[in-house]
C-alpha positions, 0 to 999 in steps of 0.5 A: 542486508538480506539473509537467505531462506533454505527452501523448505515446504513449511506452509504453516506460516504461508498465510493461506487463510480463507480471509488473508491479511495480505494478498496481491491485488489485480488492479484495473487501470483506466477503468472510467474510460475506453482506451485503444492505444497506450505508450509504455515508458520504462523508468528504471533499467530492470523493465521487461516485456513479454509479447506471447505466453511462450516468449521470453522476457525482453529488456525494455529500454525505450518507450513502447507504443501499443496500438491495435493490440491483438494479443495479451502482453505482459510488462514488468518493472517500474513503468509509466503507462499513458493512454493516447491524448491523456495528460496524466499517466500511471507510474508504478513498479509491478507486473502489468497486463494489456488485454485486447477486448471488444471495447478497447484495451484492458490494463491491469497491474498486480499490486501487493495489498499493502502498497495498494493501501498506501496508494489509497491513502496518497489519494484520500488523506489530507496533506496535514493528516494526523498520525492517528487518523492516517492509521485509522484510514489505513485500516479502513482502506485495507478492510474495504480492499480485502473484503471486496476482492474480486469485485470486478472478477467478471471484468478480469481484475479485482478492484478498479482505480476509481471511487467505485472501489477506492480512489488511489494515487500510484507513485512515491509515498510520503513518509507519514503515510508509509509509517501509518501503513507500516504501523498497521500492517495486515490489520483490518476490522472484524465483526465476529468471525468475519471481516467487516464490510465497511465504507467511508465518506469525506464529510457526513455533515454531522450525522452518518447514514445507515448503510441500508439508507444508501444500499437497501440490500445491506445491513450491519450493526456497525453501519448505523445512523448517528450524530457526529459532533467531530466533523462539525467542529472540523468544518460545517461543510455547507454548500449550495447549488443552483440548477435551472429547470431547463437543465433539469428538463434536458437531464431528464430527457437524457435519462428518459425520465417521464417528468411532467412539463412544465415543472411547477414544483419539487419537494422531498417526500421521503427521508432516510434515518439520517434525514437525507433525501430519499425520494423526491416528487416532481409536479406539473400541470400533467401530474407528478413523478417520483425520482430517487434522490441518489438518481437525481444527484448522480444524473446532475453531477454527471451532466454538470460536474461531480461536485454540484450536488455534494450529498443527499443531506439537503433541502430544495426549493424552486424559485424563478425557474431555478432549483436551489439546493442547500445542503451539508456534507460531502459524499454518501455519509456511510461509515467513517467520516474522514473530516470527523476522524481528522478532528478526533485525531487533533483532539488526541483520540487514538486510531483504535478510538476513532474506529470504535466510534465510527464502526461500533461492534467491530474490532481491529486485528490481523485475524478475527481473534483481534491479533494486534502489533506489540512493540517492546524496547530492548536496549535501543532496539524496538521489537514488533511482533503479533505474539511476544516470544521470550526466546526471541526477546532474549536473542535480540538482547544478546545479538544487539550487545554483540553487534555494538561490541563488534561494530561500535557506532560512530556518533549517535547510536542507531535505534533499529526496529525489528518486525517479525512478520506473522506470515510469509506473505506479510514478510514479502509485503513489508520487506518488498522482497522475495519469500525465499529470504529469511530476513531483510534489512533496509536502513534501520528497518529489519524484517524477519520471517515467521518464527517457525521458519526461523527455527526450522532454519537454525539458530535465531540469534546469529541471524539477528546479529547479522541483520543488526550488524547490517543496520549499524554498517548502513548507518555508517555508510555512504553511496561510495561504499560498494555493496560487496564491502557492506555485505562482506563486513556483516558476513565476516563480523557475524561469523568471525571464527569462520575459516577463510575460503577464497572467493569464486568471483571478482569484486565487480561480479559480486557487486553485480550479483548482489545488486541484481541477482539472476538466480537464488544460487548466484545470490547466495554465492555472492554473499559468501564471496563478499564475506571471503573478500572482507576476511582476506582484506582483514589480514592486511587492513584493520576494521577501523580502516575498512570502516573509513572505506564505508564513508569514503569508498575503497581506495583505487590501489586497494581495488586494483590489488584486490582485482589482481589477487582474485583474478589470479586465484580464479585462474 
């Protein structure tokens, strides 16, 4: 399942670029409110807590309540974190930090950027979002995150958990989103040699906004006002809102606006390039006052509900003591229109075409050079690389032929996908594994370290053979098959002529080391011991019998004999 990397100082593929394609994001949680107490509940057995810098990790098995915290606390594992009196909670695996501040508790979560993108899509994408618009949104969300890293540096984290940065939903990721993130791993948008600074909106109302119309200090050739026919074919996004003059006067008082009283009129005096309201004039017997449309919308929504004024693309009239807003669209209108992207995908446009429409003068890529993922089919195996390599293609072809001969499929032949990570950081994020491994196989997905690292550590074909065997073995296994059997079969078949060396541990010890290795050396030894046990079993039982064990489990009598044999050899 996993192949170990000999620890070498090979930094060529470490991904230490000035504009990285992947990184770890420090995510601020509960950022829209002040919290003073928390309850942390472990959701899996590997949770831990560290209550001081010099303290060791302590296992966390029961809920832990934090109140009046006066020191920094670190926690790790799959946890649920809930603030006092809050019905909702955050639940995700990672490393959390709780820091006491003068205004309450600051909670952060260290999250790989690819997992962050998946969390954004879980919050932003429609349940029936097509694949093309999912991929376009994944690249858009990734671009925003990587370009805006350290946005909240002064507050002690990188990005927040609100729409100030990007809305997100931590938790299980549905398969379509996981696939979209995987298909676009590390890819963001570039303008020349720099990563693009982009935005997206729910529905632009048929015309996008120039970025300077929303944020006057920003200018970009790829964020201009233009007609969008796609979102209107999706839906008109029409809305109306009524605000009483009494409510407006109260809001003005709270905001300390000096509006005339009583208010006798209101009209838009300036529009942006897209036709959105920019400046309004409020009139009365004592004179007039100017107010920006964005300030008015924000103040009304904060006081009366965040969906009262859905956008600045509206007209407004006053009658019978009420303001009547009639508008179109949802959100600021800058950049990618999610409704339009959805419609483009329905109309069979690709993710690249969607991005080209909404962000002209940009190009997607792992780097400014526009490096994209390439896929090739090799006898039933899909090989994904940024830069195709003839040696690697040949190695995959030969390894797959050998794997099929050594472990013939039962029923339908699996179709594994091999992804060659371009950097070690992306390897960690794609495989969700430590960077000291050479390769990781989970089901039909195989992830490899960058080619320079593979070549430095020996022949490539044997490594790929081992991982392909794993894929075949996993396709024939149930949860009744122990890890040592599955790992051992791959080890033994991949190196079938290796001389037998007695295992150093019992099957139970090997199983525990493979499931939760305390150290790299223990993990490496567990692999060797698993292979040794399978080789010893091969003297008595055929491969056909052991394949039966993959489905039904190892018979108790065999386990007892094996346990006695290994115990005897260890004495």
